[in-house]
C-alpha positions in Angstrom: -33.7 -87.9 9.3 -34.3 -91.3 7.9 -33.1 -92.3 4.4 -36.5 -92.0 2.7 -36.9 -88.4 3.9 -33.5 -87.4 2.7 -33.9 -89.0 -0.8 -37.4 -87.5 -1.2 -36.1 -84.0 -0.3 -33.3 -84.5 -2.8 -35.4 -85.7 -5.6 -38.0 -82.9 -5.0 -35.4 -80.2 -5.4 -32.3 -81.3 -7.3 -33.9 -84.2 -9.2 -36.2 -81.7 -10.9 -33.3 -79.5 -11.9 -31.3 -82.5 -13.3 -34.3 -83.8 -15.3 -35.0 -80.3 -16.7 -31.4 -79.9 -17.7 -31.3 -83.3 -19.4 -34.5 -82.5 -21.3 -33.1 -79.2 -22.5 -29.8 -80.8 -23.5 -31.6 -83.6 -25.5 -33.7 -81.0 -27.3 -30.7 -78.8 -28.1 -28.8 -81.9 -29.4 -31.7 -82.9 -31.6 -32.1 -79.5 -33.2 -28.5 -78.4 -33.4 -27.3 -76.9 -36.6 -25.9 -79.5 -39.1 -27.9 -82.5 -37.8 -30.4 -82.5 -40.6 -28.3 -84.7 -42.9 -27.8 -87.2 -40.1 -31.5 -87.3 -39.2 -32.5 -87.7 -42.9 -30.0 -90.6 -43.3 -31.3 -92.3 -40.2 -34.9 -91.9 -41.3 -34.2 -93.9 -44.5 -32.8 -97.0 -42.7 -36.0 -99.1 -43.0 -36.2 -98.5 -46.8 -32.5 -99.3 -47.7 -33.0 -103.0 -48.5 -36.2 -102.7 -50.4 -36.3 -103.3 -54.1 -38.4 -101.1 -56.2 -41.7 -102.7 -57.4 -42.0 -105.1 -54.5 
């Protein structure tokens, strides 16, 4: 087999599995218990240096 065929076969099988596991891991990390405070804090970063009334 030439290199292209080997890489294409690998990406068609294991590449899909790896990408699916990465997606599930990211979703679980984002919605894990206890992360709400962190996400609320991060969402307020653009407004930290604003003065009221400006």
